[in-house]
All heavy atoms as an XYZ file, in Angstrom:
700
protein
N     -64.740    -20.804    -24.591
C     -65.146    -20.811    -23.199
C     -65.955    -19.570    -22.888
O     -67.007    -19.637    -22.229
C     -63.931    -20.925    -22.276
N     -65.491    -18.422    -23.365
C     -66.214    -17.164    -23.082
C     -67.601    -17.207    -23.679
O     -68.565    -16.851    -23.033
C     -65.411    -15.962    -23.602
C     -66.250    -14.701    -23.503
C     -64.109    -15.785    -22.827
N     -67.715    -17.629    -24.912
C     -69.041    -17.670    -25.566
C     -69.979    -18.614    -24.835
O     -71.187    -18.311    -24.686
C     -68.905    -18.109    -27.036
N     -69.510    -19.706    -24.371
C     -70.346    -20.639    -23.614
C     -70.786    -20.079    -22.283
O     -71.931    -20.252    -21.889
N     -69.852    -19.454    -21.549
C     -70.200    -18.864    -20.273
C     -71.168    -17.713    -20.395
O     -72.067    -17.518    -19.585
C     -68.964    -18.330    -19.533
C     -68.121    -19.398    -18.883
C     -66.811    -19.527    -19.178
C     -68.682    -20.232    -17.940
C     -66.009    -20.471    -18.597
C     -67.905    -21.203    -17.313
C     -66.561    -21.323    -17.647
N     -71.024    -16.936    -21.461
C     -71.814    -15.726    -21.616
C     -73.227    -16.013    -22.088
O     -74.149    -15.182    -21.889
C     -71.150    -14.780    -22.621
N     -73.472    -17.161    -22.733
C     -74.795    -17.468    -23.290
C     -75.733    -17.952    -22.186
O     -75.359    -18.773    -21.365
C     -74.673    -18.516    -24.371
N     -76.954    -17.480    -22.209
C     -77.955    -17.883    -21.240
C     -78.245    -19.364    -21.420
O     -78.252    -19.894    -22.521
C     -79.208    -17.062    -21.420
N     -78.538    -20.001    -20.305
C     -78.968    -21.402    -20.334
C     -80.403    -21.474    -20.817
O     -81.159    -20.558    -20.640
C     -78.858    -21.964    -18.902
C     -79.267    -23.413    -18.778
C     -78.405    -24.350    -19.599
O     -77.228    -24.467    -19.303
O     -78.943    -24.954    -20.537
N     -80.727    -22.560    -21.483
C     -82.097    -22.749    -21.914
C     -82.624    -24.039    -21.376
O     -81.874    -24.982    -21.181
C     -82.216    -22.787    -23.465
O     -81.380    -23.831    -23.948
C     -81.784    -21.453    -24.085
N     -83.907    -24.049    -21.072
C     -84.585    -25.230    -20.571
C     -85.826    -25.412    -21.407
O     -86.668    -24.514    -21.480
C     -84.952    -25.070    -19.082
C     -85.761    -26.291    -18.607
C     -83.731    -24.848    -18.242
N     -85.942    -26.542    -22.101
C     -87.083    -26.814    -22.976
C     -87.315    -25.674    -23.968
O     -88.425    -25.254    -24.217
C     -88.345    -27.039    -22.127
C     -88.233    -28.270    -21.239
O     -87.545    -29.224    -21.648
O     -88.808    -28.255    -20.135
N     -86.230    -25.138    -24.499
C     -86.320    -24.090    -25.528
C     -86.554    -22.697    -24.978
O     -86.622    -21.748    -25.742
N     -86.651    -22.548    -23.678
C     -86.883    -21.235    -23.098
C     -85.630    -20.803    -22.348
O     -84.957    -21.610    -21.708
C     -88.037    -21.254    -22.111
C     -89.382    -21.636    -22.686
C     -90.337    -21.896    -21.575
N     -89.625    -22.815    -20.685
C     -90.126    -23.537    -19.717
N     -91.327    -23.423    -19.465
N     -89.418    -24.367    -18.988
N     -85.335    -19.516    -22.325
C     -84.246    -19.008    -21.540
C     -84.592    -19.148    -20.074
O     -85.654    -18.806    -19.647
C     -83.948    -17.552    -21.842
C     -83.253    -17.361    -23.168
O     -82.705    -18.342    -23.693
O     -83.238    -16.224    -23.690
N     -83.703    -19.765    -19.362
C     -83.850    -19.897    -17.897
C     -83.269    -18.656    -17.228
O     -82.435    -17.978    -17.832
C     -83.130    -21.151    -17.435
N     -83.700    -18.364    -16.012
C     -83.078    -17.223    -15.329
C     -81.551    -17.426    -15.279
O     -81.095    -18.495    -14.927
C     -83.672    -17.274    -13.935
C     -84.935    -18.062    -14.085
C     -84.671    -19.026    -15.230
N     -80.831    -16.411    -15.619
C     -79.368    -16.531    -15.668
C     -78.770    -15.180    -15.351
O     -79.389    -14.139    -15.569
C     -78.894    -17.018    -16.998
N     -77.576    -15.204    -14.870
C     -76.857    -13.980    -14.645
C     -76.298    -13.461    -15.987
O     -75.982    -14.269    -16.874
C     -75.689    -14.223    -13.686
C     -76.137    -14.663    -12.306
C     -74.978    -14.963    -11.399
O     -73.825    -14.756    -11.796
O     -75.204    -15.426    -10.267
N     -76.182    -12.176    -16.107
C     -75.582    -11.590    -17.327
C     -74.117    -11.364    -17.025
O     -73.743    -10.947    -15.919
C     -76.276    -10.301    -17.649
N     -73.266    -11.679    -17.973
C     -71.847    -11.491    -17.795
C     -71.283    -10.521    -18.821
O     -71.686    -10.542    -19.982
C     -71.103    -12.853    -17.950
C     -71.501    -13.849    -16.913
C     -72.381    -14.886    -17.193
C     -71.009    -13.756    -15.630
C     -72.752    -15.818    -16.241
C     -71.330    -14.671    -14.641
C     -72.205    -15.693    -14.966
O     -72.563    -16.602    -14.011
N     -70.388     -9.719    -18.357
C     -69.678     -8.794    -19.258
C     -68.590     -9.624    -19.950
O     -67.682    -10.161    -19.303
C     -69.054     -7.688    -18.415
C     -68.164     -6.749    -19.182
O     -68.036     -6.892    -20.422
O     -67.581     -5.858    -18.560
N     -68.710     -9.802    -21.287
C     -67.769    -10.695    -21.991
C     -66.326    -10.165    -21.896
O     -65.394    -10.985    -21.883
C     -68.142    -10.927    -23.445
O     -68.275     -9.650    -24.110
C     -69.460    -11.690    -23.545
N     -66.117     -8.861    -21.783
C     -64.734     -8.386    -21.691
C     -64.136     -8.844    -20.368
O     -62.935     -9.203    -20.300
C     -64.665     -6.847    -21.834
O     -65.330     -6.215    -20.766
N     -64.924     -8.863    -19.341
C     -64.448     -9.347    -18.033
C     -64.186    -10.854    -18.106
O     -63.177    -11.341    -17.610
C     -65.438     -9.039    -16.936
C     -65.024     -9.568    -15.558
S     -63.492     -8.855    -14.959
C     -64.008     -7.202    -14.578
N     -65.091    -11.583    -18.747
C     -64.893    -13.052    -18.909
C     -63.630    -13.327    -19.685
O     -62.870    -14.237    -19.332
C     -66.088    -13.663    -19.631
C     -67.323    -13.916    -18.785
C     -68.489    -14.341    -19.663
C     -67.047    -14.987    -17.742
N     -63.357    -12.566    -20.736
C     -62.119    -12.773    -21.518
C     -60.906    -12.585    -20.660
O     -59.948    -13.346    -20.745
C     -62.112    -11.808    -22.709
C     -63.103    -12.160    -23.797
C     -63.298    -11.095    -24.827
O     -62.684     -9.993    -24.718
O     -64.079    -11.321    -25.761
N     -60.909    -11.570    -19.776
C     -59.777    -11.335    -18.900
C     -59.599    -12.514    -17.910
O     -58.492    -12.977    -17.684
C     -59.969    -10.044    -18.109
C     -59.866     -8.788    -18.961
C     -60.172     -7.547    -18.131
O     -60.062     -7.536    -16.924
N     -60.573     -6.488    -18.823
N     -60.688    -12.983    -17.371
C     -60.644    -14.065    -16.395
C     -60.114    -15.325    -17.064
O     -59.234    -16.031    -16.519
C     -61.985    -14.287    -15.715
C     -61.993    -15.549    -14.872
C     -62.342    -13.103    -14.852
N     -60.653    -15.659    -18.223
C     -60.248    -16.884    -18.942
C     -58.743    -16.773    -19.315
O     -58.009    -17.738    -19.161
C     -61.136    -17.114    -20.168
C     -60.549    -18.217    -21.074
C     -62.543    -17.524    -19.724
N     -58.327    -15.623    -19.752
C     -56.880    -15.447    -20.126
C     -56.002    -15.577    -18.887
O     -54.936    -16.229    -18.975
C     -56.696    -14.049    -20.757
N     -56.411    -15.036    -17.749
C     -55.577    -15.164    -16.534
C     -55.543    -16.640    -16.101
O     -54.487    -17.158    -15.711
C     -56.155    -14.309    -15.434
C     -55.941    -12.824    -15.628
C     -56.589    -11.983    -14.574
O     -57.411    -12.472    -13.773
N     -56.290    -10.706    -14.571
N     -56.676    -17.274    -16.147
C     -56.771    -18.677    -15.740
C     -55.879    -19.546    -16.646
O     -55.235    -20.472    -16.155
C     -58.235    -19.117    -15.836
C     -58.600    -20.217    -14.948
C     -58.598    -20.064    -13.571
C     -58.980    -21.437    -15.461
C     -58.966    -21.097    -12.722
C     -59.364    -22.482    -14.604
C     -59.335    -22.300    -13.270
N     -55.866    -19.212    -17.916
C     -55.040    -20.014    -18.881
C     -53.558    -19.893    -18.611
O     -52.769    -20.761    -18.988
C     -55.345    -19.583    -20.304
N     -53.152    -18.850    -17.915
C     -51.742    -18.653    -17.615
C     -51.241    -19.365    -16.374
O     -50.056    -19.334    -16.075
N     -52.116    -20.061    -15.693
C     -51.721    -20.737    -14.454
C     -51.210    -22.139    -14.836
O     -51.910    -22.947    -15.457
C     -52.904    -20.869    -13.467
C     -53.389    -19.470    -13.100
C     -52.535    -21.684    -12.254
C     -54.694    -19.477    -12.320
N     -49.961    -22.398    -14.482
C     -49.289    -23.663    -14.884
C     -50.028    -24.906    -14.466
O     -50.106    -25.865    -15.190
C     -47.871    -23.658    -14.348
C     -47.039    -24.849    -14.799
C     -45.615    -24.798    -14.278
N     -45.540    -24.654    -12.859
C     -45.604    -25.682    -11.978
N     -45.765    -26.895    -12.423
N     -45.517    -25.478    -10.692
N     -50.616    -24.878    -13.274
C     -51.275    -26.095    -12.759
C     -52.647    -26.349    -13.371
O     -53.251    -27.400    -13.174
C     -51.446    -25.972    -11.222
C     -50.163    -25.963    -10.454
C     -49.540    -24.556    -10.337
O     -50.179    -23.588    -10.789
O     -48.444    -24.466     -9.825
N     -53.148    -25.376    -14.114
C     -54.484    -25.519    -14.726
C     -54.367    -26.224    -16.052
O     -53.511    -25.845    -16.907
C     -55.195    -24.170    -14.876
C     -56.490    -24.309    -15.662
C     -55.465    -23.566    -13.514
N     -55.145    -27.250    -16.263
C     -55.170    -27.949    -17.538
C     -56.464    -27.590    -18.257
O     -57.523    -27.495    -17.613
C     -55.092    -29.467    -17.304
C     -53.778    -29.796    -16.586
C     -53.658    -31.262    -16.325
N     -52.399    -31.460    -15.599
C     -51.830    -32.642    -15.474
N     -52.410    -33.711    -16.039
N     -50.705    -32.776    -14.823
N     -56.355    -27.367    -19.512
C     -57.496    -26.945    -20.322
C     -57.904    -28.024    -21.324
O     -57.036    -28.727    -21.861
C     -57.131    -25.655    -21.037
C     -56.992    -24.504    -20.037
C     -56.144    -23.351    -20.515
N     -54.754    -23.668    -20.789
C     -53.792    -23.841    -19.894
N     -54.048    -23.756    -18.636
N     -52.537    -24.095    -20.240
N     -59.171    -28.139    -21.528
C     -59.734    -29.154    -22.422
C     -60.695    -28.450    -23.385
O     -61.443    -27.541    -22.999
C     -60.508    -30.182    -21.625
C     -59.677    -30.853    -20.578
C     -59.438    -30.219    -19.328
C     -59.113    -32.105    -20.759
C     -58.670    -30.808    -18.381
C     -58.341    -32.702    -19.807
C     -58.110    -32.057    -18.599
O     -57.347    -32.642    -17.646
N     -60.730    -28.918    -24.616
C     -61.628    -28.386    -25.587
C     -62.311    -29.578    -26.286
O     -61.639    -30.529    -26.697
C     -60.934    -27.516    -26.680
C     -61.917    -27.058    -27.746
C     -60.277    -26.326    -26.023
N     -63.654    -29.531    -26.370
C     -64.422    -30.552    -27.053
C     -64.580    -30.106    -28.491
O     -65.029    -29.006    -28.748
C     -65.757    -30.745    -26.412
N     -64.235    -30.966    -29.438
C     -64.344    -30.667    -30.876
C     -65.371    -31.562    -31.508
O     -65.442    -32.763    -31.189
C     -63.012    -30.849    -31.557
C     -61.813    -30.058    -31.025
C     -60.540    -30.515    -31.726
C     -62.048    -28.593    -31.211
N     -66.147    -31.013    -32.414
C     -67.039    -31.798    -33.270
C     -66.683    -31.427    -34.678
O     -66.783    -30.283    -35.077
C     -68.529    -31.482    -32.976
C     -69.426    -32.213    -33.985
C     -68.914    -31.848    -31.542
N     -66.202    -32.435    -35.421
C     -65.707    -32.182    -36.807
C     -64.732    -31.055    -36.860
O     -64.771    -30.210    -37.771
C     -66.889    -31.943    -37.732
C     -67.810    -33.151    -37.848
O     -67.336    -34.279    -37.751
O     -69.027    -32.958    -38.022
N     -63.843    -30.964    -35.879
C     -62.820    -29.961    -35.867
C     -63.227    -28.594    -35.326
O     -62.418    -27.674    -35.253
N     -64.496    -28.438    -34.964
C     -65.000    -27.160    -34.473
C     -65.140    -27.197    -32.959
O     -65.772    -28.139    -32.438
C     -66.401    -26.852    -35.099
O     -66.264    -26.826    -36.502
C     -66.970    -25.566    -34.597
N     -64.559    -26.230    -32.227
C     -64.706    -26.237    -30.776
C     -66.165    -25.917    -30.400
O     -66.754    -24.997    -30.880
C     -63.790    -25.108    -30.329
C     -63.344    -24.378    -31.554
C     -63.748    -25.142    -32.750
N     -66.687    -26.791    -29.521
C     -68.086    -26.633    -29.089
C     -68.216    -26.547    -27.563
O     -69.262    -26.165    -27.052
C     -68.992    -27.779    -29.643
C     -68.979    -27.757    -31.120
C     -68.538    -29.151    -29.096
N     -67.165    -26.902    -26.854
C     -67.193    -26.794    -25.390
C     -65.799    -26.737    -24.829
O     -64.815    -27.068    -25.533
N     -65.699    -26.322    -23.603
C     -64.384    -26.179    -22.936
C     -64.575    -26.504    -21.458
O     -65.676    -26.370    -20.911
C     -63.829    -24.774    -23.110
N     -63.478    -26.925    -20.856
C     -63.475    -27.215    -19.433
C     -62.028    -27.073    -18.935
O     -61.093    -26.997    -19.719
C     -64.003    -28.586    -19.158
N     -61.884    -27.068    -17.613
C     -60.533    -27.034    -17.062
C     -60.485    -27.792    -15.758
O     -61.497    -28.191    -15.173
C     -60.115    -25.579    -16.831
O     -61.032    -24.929    -15.985
N     -59.291    -28.045    -15.317
C     -59.028    -28.726    -14.061
C     -57.685    -28.250    -13.531
O     -56.862    -27.718    -14.278
C     -59.023    -30.231    -14.268
N     -57.471    -28.445    -12.240
C     -56.225    -28.039    -11.602
C     -55.723    -29.178    -10.736
O     -56.490    -29.781    -10.029
C     -56.512    -26.820    -10.772
C     -55.323    -26.283    -10.007
C     -55.751    -24.998     -9.287
N     -54.646    -24.527     -8.433
C     -54.559    -24.805     -7.121
N     -55.453    -25.535     -6.529
N     -53.570    -24.350     -6.447
N     -54.422    -29.417    -10.869
C     -53.814    -30.449    -10.047
C     -52.831    -29.755     -9.087
O     -51.997    -28.961     -9.481
C     -53.024    -31.515    -10.885
C     -54.022    -32.250    -11.782
C     -52.251    -32.438     -9.953
C     -53.337    -33.280    -12.645
N     -52.977    -30.110     -7.775
C     -52.092    -29.513     -6.772
C     -51.996    -30.520     -5.634
O     -52.999    -30.884     -5.015
C     -52.637    -28.181     -6.302
C     -51.651    -27.460     -5.392
O     -50.464    -27.852     -5.325
O     -52.083    -26.492     -4.726
N     -50.777    -30.983     -5.381
C     -50.512    -31.879     -4.242
C     -51.406    -33.096     -4.211
O     -51.938    -33.493     -3.199
C     -50.604    -31.097     -2.927
N     -51.606    -33.692     -5.398
C     -52.383    -34.895     -5.496
C     -53.892    -34.704     -5.518
O     -54.658    -35.668     -5.504
N     -54.341    -33.451     -5.516
C     -55.757    -33.148     -5.573
C     -56.091    -32.654     -6.987
O     -55.415    -31.760     -7.507
C     -56.157    -32.083     -4.533
C     -57.623    -31.691     -4.677
C     -55.871    -32.600     -3.127
N     -57.092    -33.245     -7.571
C     -57.539    -32.884     -8.895
C     -58.832    -32.111     -8.768
O     -59.849    -32.648     -8.357
C     -57.750    -34.136     -9.756
C     -57.909    -33.903    -11.206
C     -56.768    -33.896    -12.031
C     -59.144    -33.712    -11.776
C     -56.920    -33.685    -13.397
C     -59.298    -33.516    -13.148
C     -58.162    -33.473    -13.930
O     -58.309    -33.283    -15.289
N     -58.805    -30.820     -9.047
C     -59.936    -29.934     -8.888
C     -60.617    -29.676    -10.202
O     -59.986    -29.141    -11.130
C     -59.530    -28.604     -8.251
C     -60.617    -27.602     -8.126
C     -60.080    -26.249     -7.672
O     -58.873    -25.997     -7.702
N     -60.973    -25.400     -7.289
N     -61.894    -30.060    -10.351
C     -62.616    -29.716    -11.559
C     -62.943    -28.237    -11.485
O     -63.452    -27.767    -10.477
C     -63.912    -30.530    -11.650
C     -63.699    -32.040    -11.715
C     -65.047    -32.765    -11.609
C     -63.001    -32.433    -13.018
N     -62.659    -27.511    -12.576
C     -62.894    -26.060    -12.613
C     -64.013    -25.752    -13.629
O     -64.843    -26.570    -13.871
C     -61.605    -25.371    -12.952
S     -60.265    -25.673    -11.764
N     -63.965    -24.579    -14.176
C     -65.011    -24.103    -15.081
C     -65.241    -24.982    -16.283
O     -64.358    -25.710    -16.764
N     -66.494    -24.952    -16.750
C     -66.863    -25.677    -17.935
C     -67.973    -24.905    -18.661
O     -68.846    -24.327    -18.015
C     -67.367    -27.096    -17.577
N     -67.944    -24.933    -19.980
C     -68.971    -24.214    -20.739
C     -69.163    -24.893    -22.093
O     -68.235    -25.498    -22.626
C     -68.560    -22.764    -20.960
N     -70.368    -24.793    -22.612
C     -70.729    -25.381    -23.914
C     -71.465    -24.319    -24.696
O     -72.314    -23.581    -24.154
C     -71.612    -26.593    -23.750
O     -70.928    -27.566    -22.940
C     -71.942    -27.242    -25.091
N     -71.160    -24.230    -26.007
C     -71.909    -23.306    -26.856
C     -73.372    -23.734    -26.866
O     -73.682    -24.943    -26.879
C     -71.342    -23.310    -28.284
C     -69.938    -22.764    -28.415
C     -69.446    -22.936    -29.837
C     -69.880    -21.309    -27.996
N     -74.286    -22.764    -26.883
C     -75.726    -23.086    -26.766
C     -76.185    -24.132    -27.793
O     -76.987    -25.008    -27.420
C     -76.425    -21.748    -27.013
C     -75.415    -20.737    -26.521
C     -74.065    -21.322    -26.909
N     -75.800    -24.066    -29.007
C     -76.240    -25.019    -30.053
C     -75.821    -26.433    -29.753
O     -76.380    -27.388    -30.298
C     -75.741    -24.587    -31.424
N     -74.851    -26.619    -28.866
C     -74.350    -27.995    -28.581
C     -74.724    -28.465    -27.196
O     -74.295    -29.549    -26.785
C     -72.815    -27.989    -28.787
C     -72.492    -27.820    -30.225
C     -72.191    -26.674    -30.859
C     -72.516    -28.826    -31.204
N     -72.023    -26.904    -32.200
C     -72.218    -28.267    -32.419
C     -72.753    -30.202    -31.137
C     -72.116    -28.969    -33.617
C     -72.677    -30.927    -32.329
C     -72.355    -30.335    -33.533
N     -75.487    -27.711    -26.457
C     -75.891    -28.134    -25.121
C     -76.861    -29.306    -25.206
O     -77.585    -29.463    -26.150
C     -76.535    -26.972    -24.368
C     -75.495    -25.909    -24.029
C     -76.059    -24.718    -23.335
N     -74.990    -23.743    -23.090
C     -75.220    -22.500    -22.766
N     -76.470    -22.029    -22.630
N     -74.227    -21.660    -22.577
N     -76.801    -30.122    -24.151
C     -77.674    -31.328    -24.041
C     -77.353    -32.366    -25.106
O     -78.218    -33.119    -25.512
C     -79.135    -30.953    -24.067
C     -79.518    -29.788    -23.169
C     -80.451    -30.214    -22.076
N     -80.961    -29.142    -21.262
C     -80.247    -28.446    -20.375
N     -78.993    -28.669    -20.198
N     -80.808    -27.490    -19.646
N     -76.091    -32.400    -25.522
C     -75.652    -33.402    -26.512
C     -74.497    -34.224    -26.026
O     -73.822    -34.886    -26.792
C     -75.276    -32.686    -27.834
C     -76.409    -31.995    -28.492
C     -75.949    -31.443    -29.809
N     -76.992    -30.727    -30.501
C     -76.943    -30.472    -31.785
N     -75.905    -30.883    -32.522
N     -77.938    -29.799    -32.357
N     -74.134    -34.118    -24.735
C     -73.068    -34.925    -24.202
C     -71.693    -34.283    -24.182
O     -70.717    -34.961    -23.870
N     -71.599    -33.019    -24.568
C     -70.281    -32.349    -24.615
C     -69.635    -32.346    -23.226
O     -68.492    -32.760    -23.081
C     -70.433    -30.916    -25.186
C     -69.113    -30.152    -25.028
C     -70.886    -30.968    -26.623
N     -70.377    -31.908    -22.212
C     -69.773    -31.836    -20.898
C     -69.590    -33.205    -20.290
O     -68.643    -33.437    -19.526
C     -70.604    -30.936    -19.968
C     -70.451    -29.474    -20.311
C     -68.983    -28.989    -20.251
O     -68.193    -29.400    -19.390
N     -68.602    -28.121    -21.177
N     -70.410    -34.169    -20.650
C     -70.203    -35.534    -20.199
C     -68.857    -36.034    -20.707
O     -68.064    -36.631    -19.964
C     -71.357    -36.441    -20.650
O     -72.568    -35.993    -20.064
C     -71.084    -37.890    -20.265
N     -68.584    -35.811    -21.985
C     -67.334    -36.233    -22.575
C     -66.140    -35.538    -21.923
O     -65.113    -36.144    -21.600
C     -67.339    -35.954    -24.080
N     -66.264    -34.253    -21.649
C     -65.190    -33.516    -20.976
C     -64.986    -34.008    -19.547
O     -63.867    -34.107    -19.066
C     -65.476    -32.003    -21.024
C     -65.326    -31.363    -22.421
C     -65.929    -29.963    -22.399
C     -63.854    -31.312    -22.817
N     -66.062    -34.319    -18.867
C     -65.965    -34.840    -17.525
C     -65.287    -36.206    -17.498
O     -64.403    -36.479    -16.674
C     -67.360    -34.884    -16.873
C     -67.394    -35.399    -15.430
C     -66.538    -34.515    -14.508
C     -68.792    -35.482    -14.936
N     -65.653    -37.068    -18.414
C     -65.063    -38.384    -18.520
C     -63.541    -38.255    -18.752
O     -62.741    -38.940    -18.108
C     -65.737    -39.218    -19.633
C     -64.923    -40.478    -19.956
C     -67.162    -39.620    -19.190
N     -63.173    -37.361    -19.661
C     -61.740    -37.162    -19.983
C     -60.977    -36.641    -18.747
O     -59.893    -37.126    -18.436
C     -61.582    -36.194    -21.140
N     -61.570    -35.678    -18.024
C     -60.906    -35.127    -16.862
C     -60.814    -36.131    -15.718
O     -59.751    -36.226    -15.071
C     -61.623    -33.844    -16.384
C     -61.455    -32.717    -17.393
C     -62.086    -31.430    -16.893
N     -63.523    -31.531    -16.851
C     -64.299    -30.673    -16.201
N     -63.796    -29.639    -15.537
N     -65.602    -30.820    -16.207
N     -61.846    -36.906    -15.518
C     -61.777    -37.923    -14.454
C     -60.758    -39.033    -14.799
O     -60.064    -39.531    -13.906
C     -63.163    -38.524    -14.199
C     -64.158    -37.565    -13.567
C     -65.542    -38.240    -13.455
C     -63.683    -37.101    -12.175
N     -60.662    -39.385    -16.068
C     -59.669    -40.389    -16.476
C     -58.264    -39.849    -16.248
O     -57.393    -40.565    -15.800
C     -59.855    -40.716    -17.967
N     -58.046    -38.587    -16.525
C     -56.710    -37.979    -16.249
C     -56.462    -37.933    -14.767
O     -55.337    -38.225    -14.328
C     -56.640    -36.576    -16.860
C     -55.240    -35.981    -16.649
C     -55.053    -34.648    -17.326
O     -55.838    -33.739    -17.035
O     -54.154    -34.573    -18.155
N     -57.439    -37.576    -13.951
C     -57.248    -37.560    -12.489
C     -56.839    -38.948    -12.011
O     -55.928    -39.076    -11.199
C     -58.562    -37.103    -11.825
N     -57.508    -39.951    -12.508
C     -57.188    -41.329    -12.110
C     -55.750    -41.688    -12.564
O     -54.985    -42.261    -11.765
C     -58.168    -42.293    -12.757
C     -58.122    -43.700    -12.241
C     -59.221    -44.580    -12.802
N     -60.575    -43.996    -12.707
C     -61.297    -43.580    -13.732
N     -60.852    -43.669    -14.965
N     -62.494    -43.072    -13.557
N     -55.393    -41.311    -13.773
C     -54.055    -41.601    -14.309
C     -52.973    -40.863    -13.505
O     -51.846    -41.358    -13.384
C     -53.964    -41.214    -15.796
N     -53.296    -39.710    -12.962
C     -52.364    -38.921    -12.176
C     -52.296    -39.409    -10.706
O     -51.506    -38.893     -9.915
C     -52.736    -37.448    -12.167
C     -52.566    -36.795    -13.563
C     -51.124    -36.488    -13.877
O     -50.275    -36.399    -12.928
O     -50.851    -36.271    -15.068
N     -53.140    -40.379    -10.351
C     -53.145    -40.912     -8.989
C     -53.859    -39.995     -8.008
O     -53.622    -40.094     -6.790
N     -54.672    -39.129     -8.488
C     -55.433    -38.220     -7.590
C     -56.645    -38.892     -6.994
O     -57.210    -39.787     -7.585
C     -55.850    -36.982     -8.375
S     -54.486    -36.003     -8.988
């Protein structure tokens, strides 16, 4: 998740304007977020290798889509679409 968040977005092979993130701060935020019981974490794997991550939070019947990131080499290949489909299916199954 940290590597995906920290990498600049690209559009047509060019870096798009993006904010720069301090990876040590991102690591702290991701670690804190992972410790929240209501937060569910998802990892997209390709041949056993993690290529993307996402999260969601359930509280009082509300399913909140949270952060999502994809490693640059795997962007624009459907990673986040797959993670979104999985999270929405879970929301539906939970009755949210």
